[in-house]
GUMARTI-767826 format. One record per residue (C-alpha): residue number from 0; residue in one letter; x negated, y, z. Coordinates in pm, whole numbers. Example, Ala and Ser with C-alpha at 12.3 -4.5 7.8 and 13.67 -1.06 7.14 Angstrom:
// GUMARTI-767826
<seq = 0; type = A; east = -1230; north = -450; up = 780>
<seq = 1; type = S; east = -1367; north = -106; up = 714>
***
This chain:
// GUMARTI-767826
<seq = 0; type = M; east = -10246; north = 1297; up = 6263>
<seq = 1; type = S; east = -10293; north = 1374; up = 5867>
<seq = 2; type = T; east = -10476; north = 1146; up = 5618>
<seq = 3; type = E; east = -10730; north = 1383; up = 5549>
<seq = 4; type = T; east = -10853; north = 1388; up = 5922>
<seq = 5; type = T; east = -10806; north = 978; up = 5968>
<seq = 6; type = I; east = -11016; north = 948; up = 5636>
<seq = 7; type = T; east = -11283; north = 1212; up = 5741>
<seq = 8; type = T; east = -11306; north = 1032; up = 6066>
<seq = 9; type = I; east = -11372; north = 686; up = 5954>
<seq = 10; type = L; east = -11612; north = 805; up = 5688>
<seq = 11; type = S; east = -11806; north = 980; up = 5975>
<seq = 12; type = I; east = -11820; north = 650; up = 6171>
<seq = 13; type = V; east = -11902; north = 468; up = 5866>
<seq = 14; type = F; east = -12208; north = 694; up = 5750>
<seq = 15; type = S; east = -12325; north = 713; up = 6098>
<seq = 16; type = I; east = -12330; north = 344; up = 6130>
<seq = 17; type = V; east = -12526; north = 326; up = 5788>
<seq = 18; type = A; east = -12781; north = 591; up = 5931>
<seq = 19; type = A; east = -12839; north = 380; up = 6257>
<seq = 20; type = Y; east = -12890; north = 91; up = 6037>
<seq = 21; type = I; east = -13127; north = 276; up = 5793>
<seq = 22; type = V; east = -13333; north = 370; up = 6128>
<seq = 23; type = I; east = -13354; north = 29; up = 6262>
<seq = 24; type = A; east = -13425; north = -186; up = 5946>
<seq = 25; type = F; east = -13636; north = 66; up = 5767>
<seq = 26; type = I; east = -13766; north = 358; up = 6000>
<seq = 27; type = L; east = -13855; north = 163; up = 6322>
<seq = 28; type = P; east = -14087; north = -119; up = 6139>
<seq = 29; type = M; east = -14285; north = 189; up = 6005>
<seq = 30; type = V; east = -14329; north = 330; up = 6339>
<seq = 31; type = R; east = -14424; north = -4; up = 6487>
<seq = 32; type = A; east = -14699; north = -34; up = 6208>
<seq = 33; type = L; east = -14823; north = 303; up = 6303>
<seq = 34; type = V; east = -14807; north = 230; up = 6679>
<seq = 35; type = K; east = -14991; north = -104; up = 6613>
<seq = 36; type = E; east = -15258; north = 88; up = 6459>
<seq = 37; type = I; east = -15322; north = 337; up = 6731>
<seq = 38; type = F; east = -15285; north = 61; up = 7015>
<seq = 39; type = E; east = -15358; north = -297; up = 7015>
<seq = 40; type = N; east = -15152; north = -447; up = 7285>
<seq = 41; type = S; east = -14884; north = -617; up = 7125>
<seq = 42; type = P; east = -14651; north = -643; up = 7415>
<seq = 43; type = A; east = -14647; north = -293; up = 7471>
<seq = 44; type = I; east = -14567; north = -223; up = 7118>
<seq = 45; type = N; east = -14246; north = -465; up = 7123>
<seq = 46; type = G; east = -14129; north = -322; up = 7418>
<seq = 47; type = F; east = -14155; north = 26; up = 7279>
<seq = 48; type = V; east = -13978; north = -57; up = 6967>
<seq = 49; type = S; east = -13709; north = -229; up = 7166>
<seq = 50; type = L; east = -13656; north = 68; up = 7360>
<seq = 51; type = L; east = -13619; north = 308; up = 7035>
<seq = 52; type = V; east = -13363; north = 41; up = 6900>
<seq = 53; type = V; east = -13175; north = 117; up = 7249>
<seq = 54; type = V; east = -13205; north = 477; up = 7190>
<seq = 55; type = V; east = -13074; north = 463; up = 6849>
<seq = 56; type = Y; east = -12764; north = 239; up = 6946>
<seq = 57; type = I; east = -12711; north = 517; up = 7251>
<seq = 58; type = L; east = -12693; north = 779; up = 7008>
<seq = 59; type = L; east = -12484; north = 588; up = 6764>
<seq = 60; type = F; east = -12218; north = 531; up = 7020>
<seq = 61; type = K; east = -12267; north = 919; up = 7134>
<seq = 62; type = N; east = -12186; north = 1030; up = 6781>
<seq = 63; type = I; east = -11917; north = 791; up = 6757>
<seq = 64; type = I; east = -11737; north = 928; up = 7071>
<seq = 65; type = E; east = -11798; north = 1259; up = 7001>
<seq = 66; type = I; east = -11615; north = 1229; up = 6635>
<seq = 67; type = L; east = -11308; north = 1056; up = 6792>
***
């Protein structure tokens, strides 16, 4: 494997992890606030956001596997 391919693969994985962190740390709290305005049931909101976090992790691992 050439050095260029290795570096590109590593950078792609790092950028995917950073993008997943941004979604989980910044975007999902905004979604939680929006959904909280619409629905008053707090346990349902927590479950919904937890499912979204799981979906983000699954998509991250799928992307990493595709890169490798």
